[in-house]
C-alpha positions in Angstrom: -121.3 53.0 88.0 -123.1 56.3 88.7 -122.7 58.7 85.8 -122.8 62.5 85.8 -126.3 62.8 84.3 -127.6 60.6 87.1 -125.9 62.7 89.8 -127.2 65.9 88.1 -130.8 64.5 88.4 -130.4 64.1 92.1 -131.5 60.5 92.5 -131.6 56.9 91.3 -135.0 55.3 91.2 -135.0 51.6 90.7 -137.4 48.7 90.7 -137.3 45.2 89.1 -140.1 43.0 87.7 -139.6 39.2 88.0 -141.7 36.6 86.2 -141.2 32.8 86.5 -143.0 29.6 85.4 -143.4 26.5 87.6 -142.5 23.1 86.2 -145.1 22.1 83.6 -146.1 25.8 83.2 -149.1 25.4 85.5 -148.5 28.3 87.8 -146.9 31.5 86.5 -145.7 33.9 89.2 -144.5 37.4 89.1 -143.6 40.3 91.5 -142.4 43.8 91.4 -139.6 44.7 93.9 -140.3 46.6 97.1 -137.9 48.9 98.9 -138.5 47.1 102.2 -139.4 50.3 104.0 -143.0 50.0 105.1 -142.8 53.1 107.4 -143.0 55.3 104.3 -146.7 54.4 104.0 -146.2 52.2 100.9 -146.1 48.5 101.9 -146.0 46.9 98.4 -144.2 47.3 95.2 -142.5 50.7 95.6 -139.3 51.8 94.0 -136.0 51.9 95.8 -134.9 55.5 95.8 -131.4 56.7 96.4 -130.9 60.5 96.9 -127.6 61.9 95.6 -126.1 65.1 96.9 -124.4 67.3 94.3 -120.9 68.4 95.4 -119.6 70.9 92.8 -115.9 71.6 93.1 -113.2 73.0 90.8 -109.4 73.4 91.0 -107.2 75.5 88.8 -103.4 75.4 88.4 -101.1 77.5 86.4 -97.5 77.0 85.3 -95.2 78.9 82.9 -92.1 78.5 80.7 -90.0 81.3 79.5 -88.8 81.7 75.9 -85.5 83.4 76.4 -85.6 85.5 73.2 -82.3 87.3 73.8 -80.4 84.2 75.1 -79.2 85.9 78.3 -80.5 83.1 80.5 -82.6 85.7 82.4 -86.2 86.7 82.2 -85.8 90.1 80.5 -87.4 92.6 78.1 -88.8 90.9 75.1 -88.8 87.4 76.5 -92.2 85.6 76.2 -93.8 83.8 79.1 -96.2 81.0 78.0 -98.6 80.0 80.7 -100.5 76.7 80.8 -103.7 76.7 82.9 -105.3 73.4 84.0 -108.9 73.5 85.2 -110.1 70.3 86.8 -113.7 69.4 87.8 -113.0 67.8 91.2 -116.7 67.6 92.1 -119.3 64.9 91.3 -121.5 66.9 88.8 -121.0 68.4 85.4 -119.9 72.0 85.5 -121.1 74.4 82.8 -120.4 78.1 82.0 -116.8 78.0 83.2 -115.0 81.2 82.8 -111.4 82.2 83.8 -110.6 85.5 85.4 -106.9 86.0 84.6 -105.2 89.0 86.3 -101.6 90.2 85.5 -99.9 92.9 87.5 -96.3 94.0 87.8 -94.6 94.0 91.3 -95.6 97.7 91.7 -99.3 96.7 91.4 -99.9 98.1 87.9 -102.2 96.0 85.8 -100.6 94.7 82.6 -102.2 93.0 79.6 -101.2 89.5 78.4 -100.6 88.9 74.7 -103.5 86.4 74.6 -106.6 87.6 76.6 -108.6 85.9 77.8 -106.7 82.6 78.0 -107.3 80.4 74.9 -109.0 77.0 75.3 -106.8 74.2 74.0 -108.5 70.9 74.9 -110.3 68.8 77.5 -109.3 65.4 78.7 -112.7 63.8 78.1 -113.8 65.8 75.0 -116.2 68.2 76.6 -117.0 71.5 74.8 -115.5 74.8 75.9 -116.7 76.0 79.3 -118.1 72.5 80.2 -116.4 69.8 82.3 -117.7 66.4 83.5 -116.6 65.1 86.8 -112.9 64.3 86.8 -112.2 66.1 83.5 -109.4 68.6 83.0 -109.5 71.5 80.5 -106.3 73.1 79.3 -105.9 76.8 78.4 -102.9 78.9 77.4 -101.9 82.5 77.5 -98.7 84.4 76.8 -97.1 87.6 78.1 -94.2 89.5 76.7 -91.9 91.1 79.3 -91.7 94.9 79.1 -89.1 97.3 80.6 -91.6 98.4 83.3 -92.0 94.8 84.4 -88.2 94.5 84.8 -88.0 97.8 86.7 -90.8 96.7 89.1 -89.0 93.4 89.8 -91.4 91.0 88.1 -94.9 89.9 87.1 -97.7 88.6 89.3 -100.4 86.4 87.8 -103.5 85.0 89.3 -106.2 83.0 87.6 -109.6 82.1 89.1 -112.0 79.6 87.5 -115.7 80.4 88.0 -118.7 78.2 87.0 -122.0 80.0 86.9 
């Protein structure tokens, strides 16, 4: 299995040494593997090198639930929206220095401020530290927003989150 650190290094370099004894221990033999490619100028005992291409990729999804504070079964003034943000490393290398750019506006285009800004890190599926994800790992973040009268008057809230790895 090729691990993230190997991918990050850009290659796998491999050779093997074999030693054997003949019956009666009269003739010991040994050899170091060769990659079988003599056109590279090395005709004996060279390593087998496999180059690996890094393919960084990230995907972010966001969902929300509404805490209907006033019990009117509508999203209205004072209700709290809780957003869950999932950031997945869909590439083949470890990503570091991951930051979220989380933008809230009302339907009139006015910038509004979430209760928790920036989004709070909750956990990662493989135990990586904040702002780091190994290949296939998912980090979870949360943020909240309390609905204001201006949001209702504009018709709603728009929210966009972008994940960036530097």
